[in-house]
Each structure stands twice: as C-alpha cells, then as structure tokens.
MARSE-643830 format. One line per field, with one value per residue (C-alpha): residue number from 1; x, y, z; residue in one letter. Coordinates in steps of 0.05 Angstrom, whole numbers, plus 5000, padded with zeros to 4 digits. Layout:
# residues N
k (NUM,...)
xx (X,...)
yy (Y,...)
zz (Z,...)
r (A,...)
//
This chain:
# residues 450
k (1,2,3,4,5,6,7,8,9,10,11,12,13,14,15,16,17,18,19,20,21,22,23,24,25,26,27,28,29,30,31,32,33,34,35,36,37,38,39,40,41,42,43,44,45,46,47,48,49,50,51,52,53,54,55,56,57,58,59,60,61,62,63,64,65,66,67,68,69,70,71,72,73,74,75,76,77,78,79,80,81,82,83,84,85,86,87,88,89,90,91,92,93,94,95,96,97,98,99,100,101,102,103,104,105,106,107,108,109,110,111,112,113,114,115,116,117,118,119,120,121,122,123,124,125,126,127,128,129,130,131,132,133,134,135,136,137,138,139,140,141,142,143,144,145,146,147,148,149,150,151,152,153,154,155,156,157,158,159,160,161,162,163,164,165,166,167,168,169,170,171,172,173,174,175,176,177,178,179,180,181,182,183,184,185,186,187,188,189,190,191,192,193,194,195,196,197,198,199,200,201,202,203,204,205,206,207,208,209,210,211,212,213,214,215,216,217,218,219,220,221,222,223,224,225,226,227,228,229,230,231,232,233,234,235,236,237,238,239,240,241,242,243,244,245,246,247,248,249,250,251,252,253,254,255,256,257,258,259,260,261,262,263,264,265,266,267,268,269,270,271,272,273,274,275,276,277,278,279,280,281,282,283,284,285,286,287,288,289,290,291,292,293,294,295,296,297,298,299,300,301,302,303,304,305,306,307,308,309,310,311,312,313,314,315,316,317,318,319,320,321,322,323,324,325,326,327,328,329,330,331,332,333,334,335,336,337,338,339,340,341,342,343,344,345,346,347,348,349,350,351,352,353,354,355,356,357,358,359,360,361,362,363,364,365,366,367,368,369,370,371,372,373,374,375,376,377,378,379,380,381,382,383,384,385,386,387,388,389,390,391,392,393,394,395,396,397,398,399,400,401,402,403,404,405,406,407,408,409,410,411,412,413,414,415,416,417,418,419,420,421,422,423,424,425,426,427,428,429,430,431,432,433,434,435,436,437,438,439,440,441,442,443,444,445,446,447,448,449,450)
xx (5006,5033,5042,4977,4937,4960,4967,4886,4862,4890,4865,4792,4800,4815,4776,4707,4728,4721,4657,4626,4646,4609,4552,4548,4548,4491,4440,4456,4439,4381,4354,4368,4336,4278,4262,4273,4228,4175,4188,4166,4108,4079,4098,4054,3993,4002,4004,3938,3906,3914,3885,3816,3801,3839,3818,3752,3706,3643,3654,3627,3672,3649,3647,3717,3733,3699,3741,3801,3790,3765,3834,3882,3916,3929,3992,4012,3988,3976,3961,3941,3918,3902,3923,3894,3927,3913,3949,3878,3860,3809,3775,3790,3732,3792,3814,3856,3918,3968,4032,4062,4053,4119,4129,4073,4108,4174,4135,4110,4171,4205,4160,4174,4190,4213,4242,4232,4200,4223,4210,4150,4170,4141,4134,4103,4086,4062,4000,3969,3900,3842,3812,3876,3944,3955,3998,3995,4031,4022,4064,4071,4109,4136,4127,4136,4196,4215,4204,4249,4306,4300,4296,4355,4399,4384,4403,4470,4494,4476,4514,4566,4571,4570,4636,4666,4673,4680,4737,4767,4768,4792,4848,4869,4869,4906,4961,4963,4981,5037,5070,5076,5147,5164,5139,5175,5238,5230,5219,5282,5323,5309,5337,5409,5461,5533,5534,5496,5520,5525,5437,5414,5346,5305,5311,5252,5242,5208,5239,5197,5224,5220,5265,5318,5316,5326,5382,5419,5412,5448,5497,5509,5513,5562,5611,5588,5609,5673,5693,5678,5724,5767,5763,5776,5831,5861,5856,5881,5931,5955,5953,5982,6033,6067,6052,6116,6168,6142,6152,6219,6241,6206,6252,6319,6305,6291,6347,6395,6379,6386,6464,6515,6544,6593,6588,6589,6540,6493,6516,6496,6423,6406,6425,6382,6320,6338,6327,6266,6240,6261,6214,6154,6173,6157,6096,6060,6076,6048,5989,5971,5984,5934,5889,5900,5887,5823,5789,5812,5778,5715,5716,5747,5699,5704,5704,5723,5802,5859,5902,5950,5949,5949,6017,6051,6045,6079,6134,6140,6143,6198,6237,6238,6234,6277,6316,6290,6276,6207,6194,6106,6082,6002,5981,5911,5878,5887,5819,5794,5809,5833,5777,5759,5719,5766,5792,5860,5891,5881,5897,5966,5974,5959,6011,6065,6069,6081,6140,6175,6174,6205,6257,6275,6278,6320,6363,6333,6333,6285,6208,6163,6083,6052,5982,5931,5862,5815,5743,5711,5774,5844,5901,5966,6029,6089,6147,6207,6292,6287,6302,6223,6170,6162,6109,6087,6093,6046,5981,6027,6052,5982,5975,5983,6053,6085,6147,6209,6256,6289,6306,6337,6372,6309,6275,6200,6130,6089,6040,6049,6021,5971,5945,5944,5899,5853,5853,5847,5792,5755,5759,5719,5789,5836,5913,5957,6029,6034,6076,6144,6200,6249,6287,6246,6168,6101,6050,5983,5930,5861,5816,5739,5728,5687)
yy (4997,5067,5119,5161,5113,5089,5167,5169,5109,5123,5193,5166,5114,5162,5215,5166,5124,5198,5219,5145,5159,5229,5203,5145,5191,5233,5177,5150,5213,5221,5154,5169,5232,5212,5149,5199,5243,5183,5168,5237,5234,5159,5192,5249,5199,5170,5241,5253,5190,5191,5260,5233,5174,5183,5261,5269,5241,5270,5244,5185,5132,5136,5207,5202,5152,5204,5258,5218,5202,5262,5308,5257,5229,5158,5125,5068,5009,5053,5006,5045,5006,5028,4980,4983,4969,4889,4899,4901,4935,4985,5047,5036,4993,4935,4899,4854,4843,4868,4864,4820,4835,4830,4886,4933,4923,4945,5013,5015,5009,5049,5107,5114,5057,5068,5010,4979,4918,4900,4949,4974,5034,5038,5076,5071,5116,5112,5152,5165,5186,5202,5130,5087,5080,5063,5043,5065,5032,5054,5027,5046,5033,5100,5086,5161,5157,5093,5117,5179,5137,5101,5159,5186,5129,5117,5192,5184,5121,5157,5215,5173,5142,5207,5236,5171,5178,5244,5243,5189,5227,5297,5250,5213,5292,5324,5266,5271,5343,5335,5277,5310,5345,5271,5245,5290,5281,5193,5227,5264,5214,5167,5203,5199,5156,5137,5186,5237,5240,5321,5318,5345,5338,5411,5440,5485,5535,5490,5461,5392,5327,5316,5372,5346,5289,5324,5366,5293,5261,5321,5315,5242,5253,5312,5253,5201,5258,5262,5196,5182,5244,5211,5146,5165,5217,5169,5117,5171,5194,5123,5102,5167,5182,5104,5081,5133,5094,5030,5034,5067,5006,4956,4983,4995,4922,4902,4948,4904,4844,4854,4828,4810,4862,4883,4874,4956,4959,4915,4958,5022,4993,4962,5039,5062,5021,5035,5110,5086,5053,5106,5155,5099,5097,5171,5170,5126,5161,5217,5184,5148,5218,5247,5191,5205,5274,5280,5227,5277,5333,5300,5279,5344,5379,5464,5506,5577,5592,5643,5652,5687,5631,5588,5628,5629,5556,5547,5598,5559,5490,5504,5549,5490,5423,5453,5509,5551,5620,5639,5720,5741,5808,5820,5877,5876,5911,5894,5900,5841,5766,5747,5688,5642,5589,5527,5458,5469,5408,5422,5496,5479,5436,5480,5539,5487,5465,5537,5544,5485,5507,5578,5543,5491,5529,5583,5545,5549,5625,5669,5660,5717,5707,5769,5776,5832,5851,5870,5883,5821,5785,5760,5760,5714,5737,5679,5715,5674,5687,5635,5643,5662,5615,5641,5675,5616,5567,5601,5566,5505,5488,5478,5417,5344,5326,5385,5403,5441,5396,5362,5427,5456,5395,5384,5325,5325,5298,5367,5345,5402,5457,5416,5400,5462,5495,5435,5453,5526,5507,5472,5531,5577,5624,5630,5630,5655,5667,5750,5792,5815,5860,5830,5769,5705,5693,5711,5660,5698,5661,5699,5666,5697,5731,5689)
zz (4998,4984,5033,5018,5022,5089,5113,5084,5117,5182,5186,5156,5212,5269,5249,5236,5304,5334,5295,5316,5392,5380,5351,5393,5461,5432,5419,5481,5507,5477,5492,5567,5564,5520,5586,5634,5603,5588,5669,5683,5638,5681,5744,5728,5707,5777,5808,5765,5781,5853,5849,5816,5845,5924,5922,5892,5944,5911,5842,5817,5787,5717,5721,5742,5682,5635,5659,5656,5584,5567,5590,5593,5527,5535,5526,5477,5519,5586,5648,5718,5775,5846,5905,5973,6043,6024,5955,5917,5854,5865,5850,5768,5736,5702,5775,5753,5780,5743,5782,5840,5910,5909,5871,5908,5972,5944,5920,5982,6034,5978,5965,5895,5840,5775,5721,5660,5644,5569,5524,5572,5635,5705,5751,5819,5882,5949,5965,6042,6036,6094,6057,6070,6044,5968,5918,5848,5788,5715,5650,5583,5519,5493,5424,5409,5430,5402,5329,5343,5360,5297,5259,5293,5288,5213,5208,5252,5206,5137,5166,5188,5124,5090,5129,5129,5045,5047,5096,5064,4988,5026,5063,4998,4969,5030,5023,4956,4960,5015,4983,4912,4930,4953,4889,4857,4890,4869,4797,4806,4832,4772,4728,4772,4741,4733,4677,4702,4780,4769,4769,4840,4862,4874,4943,4965,5025,5069,5129,5125,5129,5055,5041,5091,5051,4991,5015,5054,4981,4951,5000,4988,4915,4925,4953,4906,4851,4877,4893,4819,4793,4840,4814,4739,4756,4792,4727,4679,4716,4727,4653,4623,4671,4685,4609,4591,4639,4624,4553,4563,4596,4549,4494,4536,4555,4486,4452,4503,4489,4403,4415,4454,4500,4554,4630,4623,4573,4610,4675,4636,4612,4684,4709,4659,4677,4757,4740,4702,4762,4813,4767,4775,4850,4850,4799,4841,4914,4876,4853,4922,4963,4905,4914,4995,4981,4949,4997,5053,5012,5007,5090,5098,5152,5155,5209,5231,5223,5254,5197,5239,5280,5222,5187,5270,5280,5213,5218,5296,5256,5206,5256,5300,5254,5196,5223,5164,5171,5150,5163,5174,5165,5179,5157,5178,5240,5298,5334,5288,5272,5210,5203,5150,5139,5131,5154,5193,5176,5096,5098,5136,5075,5023,5048,5069,4996,4968,5029,5020,4939,4966,5013,4953,4895,4934,4959,5031,5036,5073,5053,5068,5089,5083,5105,5087,5075,5004,5015,5038,5033,5060,5016,5035,4992,4993,4970,4969,4938,4885,4805,4792,4745,4669,4652,4599,4658,4716,4704,4691,4748,4785,4739,4763,4756,4732,4755,4739,4788,4725,4704,4763,4786,4844,4868,4873,4828,4811,4865,4914,4872,4854,4923,4952,4889,4896,4978,4964,4917,4961,5012,4952,4954,4887,4883,4830,4814,4816,4773,4804,4791,4853,4844,4866,4862,4892,4905,4929,4952,4967,5019,5026,5103,5154)
r (M,K,I,K,D,R,I,A,L,Y,F,T,L,I,S,T,T,M,L,F,A,V,L,F,T,I,Y,L,T,F,M,K,F,L,Q,A,D,F,F,E,R,L,T,D,R,T,M,V,T,A,K,L,Y,L,E,A,D,E,I,S,R,D,A,L,N,N,V,R,H,K,Y,L,Q,K,L,N,G,E,V,T,R,I,Y,D,Y,K,N,R,A,T,F,I,G,D,S,A,Q,Y,W,T,K,S,T,I,E,K,V,R,K,N,G,R,L,Q,Y,T,D,G,E,R,Q,V,V,G,I,Y,Y,K,D,N,Q,G,D,F,V,I,L,A,S,A,Y,D,S,G,S,H,N,R,L,D,K,L,L,K,I,M,I,F,V,F,L,L,I,F,I,V,V,L,L,L,S,R,W,I,A,D,K,M,L,K,P,L,H,Q,F,V,L,E,V,K,Q,V,G,S,K,N,M,E,L,R,V,A,E,T,N,N,K,D,E,I,N,L,I,A,K,S,F,N,Q,L,M,E,E,L,E,Q,A,F,I,L,Q,K,T,F,V,A,N,A,S,H,E,L,R,T,P,L,T,R,M,M,M,T,A,E,L,A,L,T,K,D,R,T,P,E,E,Y,Q,K,V,L,N,T,M,L,D,D,T,S,K,M,E,H,I,I,T,G,L,L,T,L,A,K,M,D,L,E,L,I,R,S,Q,M,D,S,V,N,L,Q,S,I,L,L,S,I,Q,A,Y,W,R,K,Q,E,N,L,P,V,Q,L,I,F,N,T,P,N,E,K,L,P,L,I,T,A,N,T,V,L,L,Q,I,A,L,N,N,I,I,S,N,G,F,K,F,S,D,K,Q,E,V,T,C,T,L,S,H,L,D,N,N,Y,I,I,H,I,H,D,L,G,P,G,I,P,E,A,E,R,N,E,V,F,K,A,F,Y,T,R,S,Q,D,S,G,Y,Q,G,E,G,M,G,L,Y,M,T,H,K,I,I,D,L,F,G,G,Q,I,A,V,S,D,T,K,S,P,G,C,T,F,S,V,I,L,P,K,L)
//
C-alpha cells in the first residue's frame, strides 16, 4: 500500500472513530433523555390518578373515568392500577391483579419505584389518603420515543457513512498534495545515474522532512560525484604517467637483448632501467598521495580558522623542525581577528607546500608571508628568493605531475602545487603566481572572510 493511501486510511479511521464516539454519545444521551421524560410523564399519570380517584370523593366512578379519558391522553399500551392496603386493585373499573404483590410491597417500602420491563416503562408511587394507604402503578410503551430513536439512528448512520466517504476522499487529496514533493523527488532521483552524477534534486525553502531528505541526498551525491571523479582522475593519471616510463624500460630491455653486450654496457642499461624504476616509484607515490588527498578533501570538515594563528604555527614549525627562516608581516586591523571558513589541517598543508617550494628553489633562503585584507577577502602573499617562474608556465605549475625540478636539479613529483590549488579551491578561494619585479617568485592566496 502506498504511503498516501496509508495516510488517508489512518486519518479516516481516526476521524471516523472519533465521529462514531460522538454520535454514539449523542444517541445514548438522547435515549436517556427520552426515557427520563417518559418516566416523568408516567409519574404525572400516577399523581393525576391519585388526585382524581382518591381525593375527589364526591364524584362518581363513571364521572371520574369520563374526565380521565377526556382530559388525559392515553399512552400507548397504558396500564394503571390503584392498590389498597390489602394489595387489591380498586377504584378503576379493571380490577385485574396486573402487578405482583412483591412489586407492590417494594413500592410501599421505598415510596417510589421506576424501572423498565422489556420495552415498557413502569412507575409506582405510595400515596397516603384519608381513605387509606394506596399504591399507584402505571406502565406504558413509549412508541413515540422509539420512533424518534429509530429515525435518529438512521440519520446518524447516513451521516456517518457520508462523512466517512468525504473524509476518505479529502484525506487522499490532502495526502497526495502533501506527498507531491516526495513524488517529484522520486522522479528526479530516477534520473540520476553513473553518467550524470552532476544532477541534483530540487530543494525548497520549506523546513520539512522531504526537504531534509533532498538536502541529504544532494550531499550524498556530492560525495559520490567526488568519488567518481577521484576514480576517473586516478585511473587517467596512472595510465598516462606510468605508460611513458614502462614503455622506455621495455624499449631499453629489448634493445639490450638484440645482441650480446659487454658487462659495462649491461651495467649502463641496468642503471637506465633503475632510473626509470625510481621515477615510477615517485609517480606511484604521487598518485597515492593524490588519491589520499582527494579523500581528505571529500571528508574534510570546515570551521572558523584564524589566519594569524595558522601562519604563526607554520613559522614555528619551519624554525623548530628545519631551522629555516619564515618572516611574517600582518597588515590587518589589530582589533579584528582574520577569520575564514576552512579546515585547519588542509590549509596548513596548502601553505606549507608553497613555502616548501620556496625554500627548495631558493636554496633555503628566507621566505616572507604577508597577510593583508581587501574588501571581503584576506590575501596571503608568499614570496621566495628563487629563480622565479616564467610567465608562460605560471598556469601550468598547478597541474598534476607538472614539475620544473628536473630542469633545476631538484627532486619532486609535481603534486604539491596541484594539491594546494585543490585545497584553496575547496575553501572558495583563489591562488595565482603574482607579477613581481624583484628577484624570486610570489604566490598570492585569496580567501573569503568569515
């Protein structure tokens, strides 16, 4: 059963159960009211009978019967009896013993009695008169009340069924309207597949459960998309970067096997293959580092970060661990902390990669970090005293496995600046190689203020 059908059914059952309880209460109350009213009417009959037959001594029996039948409306199946002190029926022409002596004595003992005998209602009173002590009992069938109750019951059944149908239809309509966003969400989810991982379901401004599901699903799709990108990037990089050294090693080995060579020549071939193997090791290390870094980027939790504290921590690290000079210059207002939204560990990795490159290419000369602010951003300028980067290569240095280390004689896999670029981009910032007239190279990192 669909959710909307279950909601409609549950809502209808709850509503109609409450309606049934209300109607049942009304029916019982009305029935008790009619029953009590009829008891009152029977009591009045007994009192009038006592006044007519016991206190009107000068009027004959026939005259009393005529008055009784003329001015008192006879009830349906009415039976009235007056019993004397010997429990004998008297005064009324029908002197048959209608009630038992035990019932008469109960009235005499209690002074008043009313009860239901099947479909009939009975009232009895004890009446003391100068002619003696009497018990008057009257009974009748309240056909009018029963007819009213039957009509009321039919009306209630009709109203109950009508309201049941109306509530069921309305609840289905309401459930369908309420679950329409969920239906739309399911349709959008069905369109998402491995070929279009960038698709996202629509989110609304409503703070309901369906919107929370949509947001959670979109967050899940973000992570899955990053995982797919990671997989594709890793495979593409691995196939591209490993193919070249493997091909060179195979060609070198095949060339060496084409003829017999001297031990010196074999040693030269083995050294060449060893160099290629070493390069492959660096490439594999870089690929694994890249994969690990991508996973960290996916799982990273961002929080409020103080840039001054980060830079001071980096300065302390290089002075203590490597004994290398990092100069810090803060051009920000003292009364306001330079806060951004980032991940502390990843931001330290990104800035350390730039500083590490500065030390490597400047033969461990001083690196200067300047923190300033402009509009809604903070800017970190990291300047080294190395040979600098040609303008044509400034955009290439942020690509994976791009390195100038071979030309300069330094070791490197070309992964540091690539990782830094990905981290800064994750924080919504920008990184670029700035133009500078002084010797060396300057990297500018722009990060939005908190």
